[in-house]
N, C-alpha and C positions, 0 to 999 in steps of 0.2 A: 398485474404487478407493475409498479412504477418506481423508477429510481430517479431521485432528484440529485443532480450533480453539476459540476462545472470543471472544465479542464484545467483551470488555474489551481484547483485544489488537488492535493496528492492523494488523499485517502479514498475518494470514490473509485479510483482505479482498482483498488483491491476488490471491491464488489463487482465491478465490471469484468474483471478476470474470472472471478468465481462463477458468475452467471454463464460465461462462455464455456468454462470447463464442464459445467453441469448441463449445458444445453437448455437453460431455462429462458423461456420467452419473457421479455421484460421491456416495457416502454421506458426509454431513457429521456428524462426531461431535463434539458440544460437550462438552468435558471440564470437570471441576469445578476451574476455575482458582482461584477464591477459597478452595476447600477444600484446596488444596495438591496437586492431582492430579499436576502436573508434577514435583513433588519425589519422587513415589513410584517404587519400583523398576520397576513395570510400564511407566510412561511413559518412564523413563530408558533402558529397552531400545530405545525408539523414537528418542529424542533424548537423548543423555547430558548435554546442556547444559540440559535441562529447559525448553525454549521451544516455543511454537507459532508457525507451523503445522508440521505433519508430514503428509506424504502417503505412504500405503502403497498400492502398486499391484501387483496380481498378474495384470493383464490382458495383459501382453506375453510370456507364456511363462516369465517368471521373477518372483520376488518381490523387490521393492525398496522400501526405506523411505528417504525423502528429507526432510531438514529444511533450513531456510533458504529464505525465500520466493522469493528471486531464483533459486536453484537449481531450485526447483520450477517456476517460470515457464519457465525454459529447457527443463526436461524435458518439460513439457506441449507446448511449441512443437515439439520434436523428435519426440515420439510422435504428436502430432496437428497436423500442419503446416497444415491448412486449417480455418478461414480463417487466413491468416498474420498474425502479430503482430510479426514482425521484417521490416524492409525487405530487399530482395533484394541491393542493392549493399553491398560491404564497408565503404565509408565510412559509409553511413547506418546499417548494423548496428552499427558501432563507436560512433557517436554515440548510438544507442539504448541500448547497454549502458553507456556512460559516464553517461547520465542515470539509468539504473536504479540505478547505484551512488551517484551524488550525492544522490539522494532520501533514501537511508538514512544516508549518511555525514555529510551536512551539514544536512538539514532535520529528520529525525526527532528528533535530540537536543534542539534548542531547542524543538521542539513539545512534547515530553514534559515539559520543564521548565515550559512555560507551562501545560500541562494539569493540573499539580499543584493549581492553584486550583480545579479542578472536583471534586477527590477528597479534599481535605484541608480541615480547618477553617480559616477565615480567619485565626485567631490564629496558625496555624503557617506562613502564607505567607512566603516570602522575596521580598518585593515587588521589591527591587532586582534579584534574579536573574530574576524573571519579566519585568521590563521589559527587561533585557538580552536575554532570549530573544525577546521580541517584535521587538526591533531586528534580531536575527539572522535571524528569519523574514522580515522585510521585505527585508533585504539578499539573501536567497536568492531571493525573488520577483523582485528587480531583475535577477538573472542570467537568470531564465526569461523575463522580459517581452520582450526583443529576439528570442528564439527564436520567440515566438508572434505577433510583429507580421505581420499579413497572412496568417496561416494558422491553422487551427483546432486543430492538434495540435503536439506538440513536434518530431516528426521525420516529415515527410511525412504519411502516414495514421496513424490510431489504431494505437498500438503498445504494446509492453511498457513503454516509457518512461512513457506516460500511465498505464498500469495501476499502475506502481510508485509514481507520485505520487498517484494518485486518493485513497487512504485518508488521505493527509496533508494534502491541500488542499481536498477537497470540502466539508468541514464547518468551515472556518476561521471563517466568519461566525457559525455557531452557537456557536463557542468563544470569542466575544468579540473576534475579530480582523477583523471586517468592514471596518474602516478600511484595513487593509493591502491588501485586495483591491480596494476601491473606488478607491483612489488609483493603481492599476495596471490600467488598462482591458484590455490584452491578456490579463492573467492572469485577470481577472474573466470575460471572454468565454470563455476556455478552460475555466474551472471550470464555467460554465453548460453548455457543450457536453458536458463529462464527465458532469455530473449528469443530463443528458437521456438518456444511454444506458441502455437497460433493465438491463444488467448492473450498472451502478453504482447505479441506483435500487433494484434487488432486494436489494443487499447493504448498503444504508445502515443504520447503527445508529440513525438518528433515525426517529421516527414519520412515516409517510407523510402 
């Protein structure tokens, strides 16, 4: 099993967390993202859309290549069901999948807009858009806060929902958004619980 990834990309971390939670041996291949490797013909044969992560697996008697992080997470859950990262009941499983989708559909976009301030010269910042992005991130956390009131994770035990969110929320403070976390105690407690997990610590892009 091989995972193609790069630390500049947020979404591969989801897969790296799941691999560690399940104890799955996997070769992690860091591609030359700044050098344009995802635009080359060789990589496009793995993912025609030129994005990471991509998982290549030949361990199940057939060769399969999967892109899109959520599809990879579901595949790993089905191929390696223990320990489980999806609840057993259909309602809880649906809520988990719903949150997996909302993390990318509604939080990743404004977070990427905010993060432009970390990778572009200050003179090029669109400050108004960055402030709008921060407001949108806060509004998203307001949706999550009631789900976390009185419990450590989004849906019952630690699940793919938490894994889908972890790369997006665990480093908000380091990105200049600590105030959004501090003003929402259930969210802050959840983030600290996530950050304490060995799989999340091991995949952090920040220095230990």
